[in-house]
C-alpha positions in Angstrom: 98.0 126.7 133.2 98.6 128.9 136.2 101.9 129.6 137.8 101.4 130.6 141.4 103.2 133.8 142.3 104.0 135.3 145.7 103.6 139.0 144.8 101.0 139.9 142.2 98.5 138.7 139.6 99.9 138.2 136.1 98.6 137.0 132.8 100.4 134.8 130.3 100.3 136.4 126.9 101.0 133.2 125.1 98.1 131.2 126.3 95.9 133.8 127.8 95.9 132.0 131.2 95.6 133.7 134.5 98.4 133.8 137.0 96.8 134.4 140.4 97.8 134.9 144.0 97.9 131.8 146.2 100.4 131.2 149.0 102.7 128.2 148.4 101.6 126.7 151.7 98.0 126.4 150.4 98.9 124.1 147.6 96.8 121.0 147.6 98.3 118.5 150.0 99.8 115.3 148.9 97.9 112.1 149.8 99.7 109.6 152.0 97.6 106.6 150.9 98.2 105.8 147.3 95.0 103.7 147.1 93.0 106.9 147.1 94.2 107.7 143.6 91.9 105.2 142.0 89.0 107.3 143.2 89.9 109.9 140.6 88.8 107.5 137.8 85.3 107.3 139.2 85.0 111.0 140.0 86.4 112.6 136.9 84.2 114.6 134.5 84.0 113.2 131.0 84.6 115.6 128.1 81.6 116.5 125.9 83.0 114.4 123.1 86.0 112.3 122.4 87.4 114.1 119.4 91.0 115.3 119.6 93.6 115.6 116.9 95.2 112.4 115.6 98.5 114.3 115.7 98.1 114.8 119.5 97.5 111.1 120.1 100.3 110.1 117.8 103.2 112.5 118.7 106.9 112.1 118.1 109.2 112.0 121.1 111.9 110.0 122.8 112.0 106.9 124.9 111.6 105.2 127.2 108.3 106.4 128.5 105.6 108.8 127.3 104.3 109.5 130.8 107.7 109.5 132.6 109.9 110.9 129.9 108.0 112.9 127.2 105.4 114.4 129.6 108.0 115.6 132.2 110.2 117.1 129.5 107.2 119.0 128.2 106.2 120.1 131.8 109.7 121.4 132.4 109.6 123.4 129.2 106.2 124.8 130.0 107.4 125.9 133.5 110.5 127.7 132.2 108.6 129.2 129.2 106.1 130.8 131.6 108.9 132.2 133.8 110.5 133.8 130.8 107.3 135.2 129.3 106.4 136.7 132.7 109.9 138.2 133.0 110.7 136.3 136.1 114.0 135.2 134.8 114.8 138.8 133.6 114.6 140.2 137.1 117.8 140.9 139.0 118.3 140.3 142.7 116.6 143.6 143.5 113.5 142.7 141.5 114.3 145.0 138.5 113.3 143.8 135.1 115.7 144.1 132.2 115.2 144.3 128.5 116.2 141.3 126.4 119.4 142.9 125.2 120.5 143.8 128.7 119.4 140.4 130.0 121.5 138.7 127.4 124.5 140.8 128.3 124.2 140.2 132.0 123.5 136.5 131.6 126.8 136.1 129.8 128.8 137.9 132.5 127.2 137.3 135.9 124.8 135.3 138.0 123.1 138.4 139.5 119.6 137.3 138.8 116.6 136.7 141.1 116.0 133.1 140.3 118.8 131.2 142.0 117.5 127.6 142.1 114.7 125.4 141.1 113.3 122.6 143.3 111.6 119.6 141.8 109.3 117.3 143.7 108.2 114.0 142.1 105.2 112.1 143.4 103.7 108.6 143.2 104.6 106.6 140.1 106.9 109.3 138.8 109.0 108.9 141.9 108.7 105.1 142.1 110.0 104.3 138.6 111.3 107.7 137.4 115.0 106.8 137.5 114.5 103.8 135.3 112.3 105.8 133.0 114.8 108.7 132.6 112.5 111.2 134.3 115.4 113.3 135.8 117.0 113.6 132.4 113.7 114.6 130.8 112.9 117.3 133.4 116.3 118.9 133.5 116.6 119.1 129.7 113.0 120.4 129.5 114.0 123.2 131.9 116.9 124.0 129.6 114.3 124.5 126.8 114.5 121.1 125.0 111.4 119.6 123.3 110.9 115.8 123.0 110.1 116.1 119.3 113.2 118.0 118.3 115.8 117.0 120.9 118.6 114.8 119.5 118.4 111.5 121.5 122.1 110.8 121.3 122.9 114.0 123.2 120.6 113.4 126.2 123.0 111.3 128.3 126.0 113.6 127.8 124.1 116.7 128.6 122.6 115.1 131.7 126.0 114.0 132.9 127.4 117.5 132.4 124.6 118.9 134.6 125.4 116.4 137.3 129.2 116.9 137.1 129.2 120.7 136.8 126.1 121.2 139.0 125.0 123.9 136.6 121.6 124.2 134.9 120.8 126.6 132.0 117.2 127.6 132.5 115.7 128.2 129.0 119.2 127.6 127.6 120.8 130.8 128.9 119.9 131.5 132.5 122.7 129.8 134.6 121.8 128.5 138.1 123.5 126.2 140.6 121.8 122.8 140.6 122.5 119.9 142.9 120.6 116.8 142.0 120.7 115.3 145.6 119.4 118.5 147.1 117.1 119.9 144.5 115.2 116.9 143.2 113.0 115.2 145.9 111.5 111.7 145.4 108.1 111.4 147.2 107.2 107.8 146.2 105.1 107.4 149.3 102.8 110.4 148.4 100.6 111.3 145.5 99.0 114.6 144.5 95.2 114.4 144.3 94.8 114.8 140.5 96.9 112.0 139.1 99.6 109.5 140.3 102.2 111.1 137.9 102.4 114.4 139.7 105.3 116.8 139.9 105.8 120.2 141.5 108.3 122.8 140.2 109.3 125.8 142.4 111.7 128.7 141.7 113.5 130.3 144.6 115.8 133.3 145.1 119.2 133.1 146.7 117.7 133.7 150.2 115.3 130.8 149.8 112.2 132.9 149.1 109.6 131.3 146.9 109.2 133.2 143.6 106.9 130.9 141.6 105.5 127.3 141.7 103.3 125.1 139.7 102.1 121.5 139.7 101.9 119.3 136.6 100.5 115.9 135.9 101.7 113.6 133.1 98.5 111.7 132.3 99.8 109.3 129.7 100.7 109.5 126.0 102.8 112.6 126.6 99.8 114.7 127.7 100.4 117.2 130.4 97.7 118.9 132.5 97.4 120.8 135.8 94.6 121.6 138.2 93.2 124.1 135.7 93.2 122.0 132.6 92.3 118.5 134.0 89.0 116.8 133.5 87.1 117.6 130.4 89.6 120.0 128.9 91.2 117.5 126.6 91.7 120.1 123.9 93.5 122.5 126.3 96.0 120.0 127.5 96.9 119.3 123.9 97.4 122.9 123.0 99.2 123.8 126.1 101.8 121.0 126.3 102.8 121.8 122.7 102.9 125.5 123.3 100.2 126.3 120.8 99.0 129.9 120.7 95.2 129.5 121.2 94.6 132.9 119.5 95.3 131.3 116.2 93.7 128.0 116.8 90.5 127.1 114.7 87.3 127.3 116.8 86.7 123.5 116.5 89.7 122.8 118.5 88.5 125.0 121.3 85.0 123.7 121.3 85.1 121.9 124.7 86.4 125.1 126.4 82.9 126.3 127.1 82.8 124.4 130.4 85.9 126.2 131.7 85.2 129.1 134.1 88.1 131.5 133.4 89.2 133.8 136.2 89.2 137.5 135.5 92.0 138.4 133.1 92.2 142.1 134.0 95.8 142.7 134.9 98.5 145.3 134.4 100.3 142.9 132.2 97.3 142.1 129.9 97.7 142.4 126.2 97.8 146.0 124.9 95.3 147.2 122.3 96.2 146.0 118.8 97.9 142.8 120.2 96.7 139.2 119.7 93.2 138.6 120.8 91.8 135.3 121.9 88.0 135.3 121.2 85.8 134.4 124.2 84.6 130.9 123.5 81.0 131.6 124.4 80.7 134.0 121.5 81.4 131.2 119.1 78.4 129.3 117.8 78.3 125.6 118.2 78.1 125.0 114.5 81.3 127.0 114.0 83.1 125.6 117.0 82.3 121.9 116.9 84.1 119.4 114.7 81.8 118.2 111.9 81.5 114.7 113.3 81.8 114.7 117.1 81.5 111.3 118.8 81.6 110.4 122.4 81.3 106.6 122.2 81.7 103.6 119.9 78.0 103.5 119.3 77.8 107.2 118.3 80.8 106.7 116.0 79.1 103.8 114.4 75.9 105.8 114.0 77.9 108.6 112.2 79.4 106.1 109.8 76.0 104.7 109.0 74.2 108.1 108.7 76.8 109.6 106.4 77.9 106.5 104.6 81.6 107.0 105.7 84.3 104.9 107.1 85.8 105.6 110.5 89.0 106.9 108.9 86.9 109.3 106.7 85.2 110.6 109.9 88.5 111.3 111.6 90.0 112.8 108.4 87.2 115.4 108.1 87.4 116.2 111.8 91.1 116.9 111.3 90.2 119.4 108.5 88.1 121.3 111.0 91.3 121.7 113.1 92.7 123.9 110.4 94.7 121.2 108.5 94.5 121.1 104.7 94.4 117.8 102.8 98.1 118.1 102.0 98.8 118.7 105.7 97.0 115.7 106.9 98.6 113.5 104.3 102.1 114.8 105.1 101.7 114.5 108.8 100.3 111.0 108.7 103.2 109.9 106.4 105.7 111.7 108.7 104.4 109.7 111.7 104.7 106.4 109.7 108.2 107.4 108.5 109.4 107.7 112.1 107.7 104.4 113.0 109.4 102.7 110.1 112.8 104.2 110.8 112.4 103.0 114.4 111.9 99.4 113.1 114.9 99.7 110.9 117.1 101.1 113.7 116.0 98.3 115.9 116.8 95.4 113.5 120.1 96.9 112.5 121.3 97.8 116.0 125.0 97.1 116.7 125.1 97.5 120.5 124.3 94.1 121.9 122.7 95.1 125.2 120.1 97.7 126.3 120.9 100.4 129.0 120.2 99.6 132.6 121.3 97.3 135.3 119.5 94.3 133.8 122.0 94.2 130.9 119.2 92.9 128.7 120.4 91.6 125.3 118.8 92.9 122.1 116.9 90.3 120.2 115.4 92.2 117.2 118.6 92.0 115.0 119.1 88.3 115.4 115.3 87.7 115.0 115.3 89.7 111.8 118.3 87.9 110.3 116.8 84.5 111.2 113.8 85.3 109.1 116.2 85.1 106.1 114.6 88.0 104.3 115.4 91.6 104.5 113.3 94.6 103.5 115.9 97.3 104.3 118.7 97.6 101.8 122.0 96.3 103.1 120.7 94.3 106.0 121.1 90.9 104.4 122.9 91.4 101.2 126.0 93.5 101.9 128.9 91.9 103.7 129.7 93.4 107.0 131.3 92.6 110.4 127.9 92.1 111.9 127.2 88.8 113.8 126.2 86.0 111.5 123.7 83.2 112.0 125.6 80.4 110.4 127.5 77.9 112.4 131.1 78.9 112.8 130.5 82.6 113.5 132.8 83.2 116.4 133.0 86.8 117.6 136.0 87.4 119.9 134.0 88.8 122.8 130.4 89.0 124.1 130.2 92.7 123.0 130.7 91.6 119.4 127.6 89.5 119.2 123.9 89.7 119.4 122.7 86.3 120.7 119.4 84.8 121.4 118.6 83.5 124.9 119.7 80.0 125.9 117.0 77.4 126.0 118.3 75.2 128.7 118.9 78.0 131.3 122.5 77.0 131.9 124.7 79.1 134.2 127.8 77.2 133.3 131.3 78.0 132.2 131.5 78.8 128.5 134.1 77.7 126.1 137.2 79.8 125.6 135.4 81.4 122.7 132.3 83.4 123.0 128.9 81.6 122.9 127.7 80.4 119.5 124.4 81.4 118.1 121.5 79.1 118.9 117.9 78.7 117.9 115.6 81.5 119.2 113.2 78.8 120.6 116.1 76.7 121.9 115.3 73.9 119.5 117.9 72.9 117.0 120.8 74.4 119.0 124.0 73.4 117.4 127.5 73.2 118.9 130.5 74.6 117.0 133.3 72.5 115.7 136.2 74.9 116.4 138.6 72.8 114.2 136.3 72.9 111.2 133.7 75.7 111.7 132.0 74.9 108.4 131.2 71.3 109.5 127.6 70.8 110.8 126.9 68.5 113.7 123.7 66.7 114.4 121.3 68.6 116.6 121.4 67.8 120.2 118.4 66.0 121.5 117.3 66.5 125.1 116.0 63.5 126.9 116.7 59.8 127.7 116.8 57.3 124.8 116.2 54.3 127.1 112.7 55.6 128.1 109.5 54.2 126.7 108.6 57.6 125.5 111.4 58.7 123.3 112.2 62.5 123.1 111.0 64.5 120.2 113.8 65.5 117.7 114.4 69.2 117.3 112.4 70.9 114.5 112.9 74.3 112.9 109.6 76.1 113.5 108.7 79.3 111.6 105.3 81.0 111.5 106.1 84.0 109.2 103.3 86.2 110.3 104.0 85.7 114.0 107.7 86.0 113.6 107.6 89.2 111.6 105.1 90.8 113.9 107.2 89.9 117.0 110.4 91.1 115.4 109.0 94.5 114.4 107.4 95.1 117.8 110.5 94.1 119.7 112.7 96.3 117.4 110.6 99.4 118.2 110.6 98.7 121.9 114.3 98.1 122.1 114.8 101.5 120.4 112.4 102.9 123.0 114.2 101.3 125.9 117.5 102.8 124.7 116.0 106.3 124.6 115.7 106.6 120.9 113.3 108.5 118.7 109.8 107.1 119.0 106.1 107.7 118.2 103.8 107.6 121.2 101.1 105.2 119.9 99.4 105.8 122.2 102.2 105.6 124.7 105.9 104.8 124.5 105.6 101.6 126.6 103.2 100.2 124.0 104.8 101.9 121.0 105.7 98.7 119.3 102.2 97.2 118.7 100.8 99.6 116.1 104.0 100.0 114.0 104.5 96.2 113.9 100.9 95.5 112.7 101.1 98.4 110.1 104.5 97.3 108.9 103.1 93.8 108.4 100.2 95.1 106.4 102.4 97.2 104.1 104.9 94.4 103.5 102.7 91.4 103.1 99.1 92.5 102.4 98.5 96.0 101.0 98.6 96.9 97.3 98.4 100.6 98.1 100.7 101.4 101.0 99.9 105.1 101.4 96.2 104.4 101.5 96.7 101.7 104.0 98.8 103.9 106.3 96.2 106.6 106.2 93.3 104.2 106.8 95.1 102.3 109.6 96.4 105.3 111.6 93.2 107.4 111.3 91.0 104.4 112.3 93.4 103.5 115.2 93.3 107.1 116.4 89.5 107.1 116.7 89.7 104.1 118.9 92.4 105.7 121.0 90.2 108.8 121.5 87.4 106.6 122.9 89.8 105.0 125.4 91.2 108.4 126.4 87.8 109.8 127.1 86.1 106.7 128.6 89.0 105.2 130.6 92.7 106.0 130.5 95.9 105.5 128.5 98.1 105.9 131.6 99.7 102.8 133.2 99.9 104.8 136.5 96.1 104.9 136.4 95.2 101.6 134.8 98.2 99.3 134.6 99.4 97.8 131.4 95.9 97.3 130.1 95.9 101.0 129.6 99.0 100.9 127.4 99.6 97.5 125.6 95.8 96.7 126.0 94.7 100.0 124.3 97.5 99.7 121.7 96.3 96.2 120.9 92.7 97.4 120.5 93.8 100.3 118.3 95.9 98.0 116.1 93.2 95.4 115.8 90.7 98.1 114.6 93.2 99.5 112.2 94.0 96.0 110.8 90.4 95.2 110.4 89.8 98.5 108.6 92.5 97.7 106.1 91.2 94.1 105.6 87.6 94.9 105.4 87.9 97.3 102.5 88.3 94.4 100.0 85.4 92.5 101.7 83.0 95.4 102.1 80.9 94.7 99.1 80.4 91.1 100.0 79.6 92.0 103.6 77.1 94.5 102.5 75.4 92.2 100.1 75.4 89.0 102.2 75.2 90.3 105.8 73.9 93.8 105.5 76.5 95.0 107.9 78.7 98.1 107.4 82.5 97.5 107.8 82.9 100.0 110.7 81.0 97.6 113.0 83.6 94.9 112.2 86.3 97.4 113.0 84.8 98.2 116.4 84.3 94.5 117.2 88.0 93.9 116.4 88.9 96.7 118.8 86.7 95.2 121.5 88.2 91.8 121.2 91.7 93.4 121.4 91.0 95.1 124.8 88.7 92.4 126.2 91.6 89.9 126.3 94.0 92.4 127.9 91.7 93.4 130.8 93.5 93.2 134.1 97.0 93.4 132.6 99.3 94.8 135.3 102.3 97.2 134.9 105.1 95.8 137.1 108.4 96.7 135.2 111.5 95.1 136.6 113.9 97.7 138.1 111.5 100.4 136.8 112.9 99.9 133.3 110.7 99.7 130.2 112.2 96.4 129.2 110.9 93.4 131.1 108.1 92.5 130.6 107.3 95.5 128.4 109.2 94.5 125.2 107.8 91.0 125.0 104.3 92.3 125.8 104.4 94.5 122.7 105.3 91.4 120.7 102.3 89.5 122.0 100.1 92.6 121.7 100.8 92.8 118.0 100.1 89.1 117.4 97.0 89.4 119.5 95.8 92.4 117.6 95.9 90.5 114.3 94.2 87.5 115.9 91.4 89.8 117.2 90.9 91.3 113.8 90.7 87.9 112.2 88.2 86.7 114.7 86.1 89.8 114.0 86.2 89.3 110.3 85.1 85.7 110.7 82.3 86.5 113.1 79.9 87.9 110.5 78.7 90.6 112.8 77.8 88.3 115.7 79.2 89.4 119.1 78.2 89.7 122.7 80.2 92.7 124.1 80.4 96.1 122.5 83.5 98.3 122.6 81.8 100.8 124.9 81.1 98.1 127.4 84.7 96.8 127.2 86.0 100.4 127.8 83.8 100.8 130.8 85.0 97.4 132.1 88.6 98.5 131.7 87.8 101.7 133.7 86.3 99.7 136.5 89.2 97.2 136.5 91.6 100.1 136.7 89.8 101.5 139.6 89.9 98.2 141.5 93.5 97.4 140.7 96.0 97.8 143.5 98.4 100.7 143.1 101.3 98.1 143.4 100.4 97.1 139.8 100.3 100.6 138.4 103.8 101.4 137.2 105.3 101.4 140.7 107.5 98.2 140.5 106.2 97.2 144.0 104.8 93.8 143.2 104.4 91.1 140.6 107.4 90.5 138.3 109.3 93.5 139.7 109.8 91.7 143.0 109.5 88.0 142.2 111.4 87.5 138.9 114.1 90.0 139.3 116.9 88.2 137.4 119.7 89.7 135.3 122.5 88.3 133.3 126.1 89.2 133.9 129.1 88.3 131.7 132.5 88.1 133.2 135.9 87.1 131.8 138.7 85.2 133.6 141.7 83.7 131.9 140.1 84.1 128.5 137.1 82.2 129.6 133.6 83.8 129.7 131.2 83.1 132.5 127.5 83.6 132.4 125.9 84.1 135.9 122.6 85.3 137.2 122.3 88.3 139.5 119.4 89.6 141.6 119.1 93.3 141.6 117.4 95.1 144.6 114.4 97.3 144.1 115.2 100.8 143.1 112.4 102.0 145.4 111.7 100.4 148.7 108.2 99.1 149.4 106.2 100.7 152.2 
């Protein structure tokens, strides 16, 4: 990626990318009409093939958003890393460069360096919903050198507050500059940069206001970061760059798609000296050496590979990973590490003690109470050990709302509560029981809603439980509540849809699989192949395609993974009776998963990844299992292929109004903007509804 410098041409040693002269004023102008962004989907060049690393598609980060949190944090780190490697930060006010030892000494004692401030411009969707998605926190901590995979989530808020209070920013962790959020971060929600709706521009200035360096970055979904040089068909390059990978040590297969890039001249006074690291020119690498062993660009080509080589989709992806330089042990460990973080996320969600999620909505957590109501625990200590946690039984009376984790009320009352806190009620609202404060252990008859003098008598309350649906919903909600609170998360393929895949995989492991490790490997490798097809053929960014690009794609990936795990035990009978290979059933499941999410909009209330995002993950997980079951029962008979569904999604995204692409300008964000507020007066708790204004005004 290229930083734009005012004075001379430079070359980044780390990534062998040119830094060339271009005046700041000549940067590509921002568009004033957001609708023009959709044209990029139709105009973009497709990569030669869809193959990327599974460990780029599934990456570990923090919530609440992959495109608005993880991507911006990586972009900030990229910008500051380039400034350091090009010695921009090491120059004093007179332009003199200093050695690292002298630099460290001066940094500790003075502010006499050339870079005095950094300006950040946010455009389009990043500006519209960035505050609710923690974009400012992510960028500033990225500029301080933090990485989403290693940062401690619990430290983010305190570090961010210190920056705001002290108005000091440590670039790269040691270069102190004055930073005023109101002055130095500009929100251009009425403009977008031409490449992508999630655009940002970083610029470094000296104390006199002279521009020293600038660059534009685009967070294109799933934590991927590109700029003008690495957009389009350079999928491999964005993966390498945003993770700071040294391309000189990367296996040729991971650089295969680089052949279409026209590199500027790299001759420069700062080029690598003889004997230093050397990045081979890609054109000198033969296609046989450079290409993954099983490249595929569509569902049909992937299916053809499985039939030609008698391999499953998971085996195809596994062998492609080995061409990226991973050993068998590496792949196994990395896959299990990804699942470990997913599983820990579920556990964190169902055992959470804080009753509400961050943000003005004051949304109450539901995963803990849902999990306890299932009356079965898989994590040690959740159900068996006594604790002060809220209980489900009648008579559980916490002393204040902060001590309980309650389910929503079914009758929508906004009435004065009793002098004790609300009692626990049924999740569905049926079977709600009042509490006998004189004898808490006594059970009362369930309240029946309806008139008894009517010809049609009301139905009595019934306890409904569908275990598969309940567990899938609970797992998905748990993950997304952790995500909404800024916890550790796996982008799968995005943070906003991070609950679907872990929920379905958890259900397989707990209720279906006899070999959990094999199921984890098969599920995630199969799901990643489907995600690669969507990333190449359409988008995984809600700012480009709405929620169909996030929950829809995650549902499709989970459906394919579920079918792959189910079809193993049925493969022999399928082959004998129907003559169909199991990968076809997997792709059919993926098609059903996305087909019934087409047109799904992204309209988060108050710009938070909470409503409707959390519930959509729950429904996405249930829908994924349903799609797989339909595919398994279809015996290879279907009308729409996965490739056709992906193209339909791309066209739908292109036609969708920008108001429904993660901008909170329409839909639920403006019509169902209701929050819950608890107040206390004379030892009595009141529950009232509040309507919160839009974070960003419509235009």
